[in-house]
C-alpha positions as CSV (number, residue, x, y, z in Angstrom):
1,E,36.2,228.1,-39.7
2,L,37.7,225.9,-42.4
3,Q,40.6,225.2,-40.2
4,Q,38.3,224.3,-37.4
5,K,36.5,221.8,-39.6
6,V,39.8,220.3,-40.8
7,E,40.9,219.7,-37.0
8,E,37.4,218.1,-36.2
9,T,38.0,215.7,-39.2
10,E,41.3,214.9,-37.9
11,L,40.1,214.2,-34.4
12,L,37.2,212.1,-35.8
13,K,39.8,210.1,-38.1
14,M,41.9,209.5,-34.9
15,E,38.7,208.4,-32.9
16,L,37.5,206.0,-35.8
17,Q,41.3,204.4,-35.9
18,M,41.1,203.9,-32.2
19,L,37.7,202.4,-32.3
20,E,38.7,200.1,-35.1
21,T,42.0,199.1,-33.2
22,E,39.6,198.2,-30.2
23,R,37.3,196.3,-32.3
24,V,40.2,194.2,-33.6
25,R,41.4,193.7,-30.1
26,L,38.0,192.6,-28.9
27,S,37.7,190.2,-31.7
28,L,41.0,188.5,-30.9
29,V,39.9,188.2,-27.3
30,E,36.7,186.8,-28.3
31,E,38.3,184.2,-30.5
32,K,40.8,183.2,-28.0
33,F,37.9,182.9,-25.4
34,M,35.9,180.7,-27.7
35,D,38.9,178.4,-28.3
36,V,39.1,178.1,-24.3
37,L,35.6,177.3,-24.0
38,Q,35.9,174.7,-26.6
39,L,38.8,173.2,-24.8
40,L,37.0,173.2,-21.6
41,Q,33.9,171.6,-23.4
42,Q,36.1,168.8,-24.6
43,L,37.7,168.3,-21.2
44,R,34.2,168.0,-19.6
45,D,33.3,165.4,-22.1
46,L,36.2,163.4,-21.3
47,N,35.2,163.8,-17.6
48,I,38.4,165.5,-16.3
49,S,38.4,165.9,-12.6
50,K,37.8,168.9,-10.9
51,R,41.2,168.7,-9.1
52,A,43.1,168.4,-12.5
53,L,41.1,171.4,-13.8
54,G,41.8,173.3,-10.7
55,K,45.4,172.6,-11.2
56,I,45.6,173.8,-14.8
57,L,43.7,177.0,-13.7
58,L,45.9,177.7,-10.6
59,S,49.1,176.9,-12.9
60,T,47.6,179.6,-15.5
61,L,47.0,182.2,-12.6
62,E,50.3,181.5,-11.3
63,S,52.4,182.2,-14.5
64,C,50.0,185.4,-15.1
65,R,50.8,186.6,-11.5
66,D,52.2,190.1,-12.4
67,P,49.4,192.2,-13.6
68,Q,50.1,194.4,-16.4
69,N,47.5,196.9,-18.3
70,G,44.3,195.2,-17.7
71,R,43.6,194.8,-21.4
72,A,46.9,193.1,-22.0
73,H,46.8,191.1,-18.9
74,L,43.3,189.6,-19.9
75,F,44.6,188.2,-23.3
76,E,47.8,187.0,-21.6
77,V,45.6,185.1,-19.1
78,L,43.4,183.6,-21.7
79,D,46.3,182.8,-24.0
80,T,48.1,181.2,-21.2
81,L,45.0,179.0,-20.2
82,H,44.6,178.1,-23.8
83,H,48.1,176.8,-23.8
84,E,47.6,175.1,-20.7
85,L,44.5,173.3,-21.7
86,T,46.0,172.3,-24.9
87,A,48.9,170.6,-23.1
88,C,46.5,168.7,-21.0
89,E,47.2,164.9,-21.2
90,L,43.7,163.9,-21.6
91,L,43.3,165.9,-24.9
92,Q,46.9,164.7,-26.0
93,S,45.9,161.1,-25.5
94,Q,42.8,161.4,-27.3
95,P,42.8,160.6,-31.2
96,L,42.6,163.9,-33.3
97,G,39.7,162.7,-35.3
98,Q,37.7,161.9,-32.0
99,A,38.4,165.4,-30.7
100,Q,37.2,166.9,-33.9
101,D,34.1,165.0,-34.1
102,R,33.2,165.7,-30.4
103,R,33.7,169.7,-31.1
104,A,31.4,169.2,-34.3
105,L,28.6,167.6,-32.4
106,A,28.8,170.0,-29.4
107,N,26.6,173.0,-29.5
108,P,28.6,176.0,-30.3
109,L,28.6,178.9,-27.6
110,L,27.8,182.2,-29.6
111,I,28.7,185.4,-28.4
112,S,27.0,188.3,-30.0
113,C,27.6,191.9,-29.2
């Protein structure tokens, strides 16, 4: 009976470790998602054209064409989209202080689980 309890404890420890790993992964995805949303809001405030935004999105999807594991692929797409948005000429040409002021004035999007 003691051996069975030890095995159950080990299984519970492994489950807890897996849950913690998943929590960290979701936290990273949420952080990247929030960054992408902030960039999209900044571009909306700068009146980016739908055509330009569409090109950014299509470029992102094209570079992430080969799907991997669903979870890893999701983060890759978000990361690539973040990179594409950051490289957008409208954001590059805007003074840094002005971009930060707009972000501070915009209502933050909160995601709670």
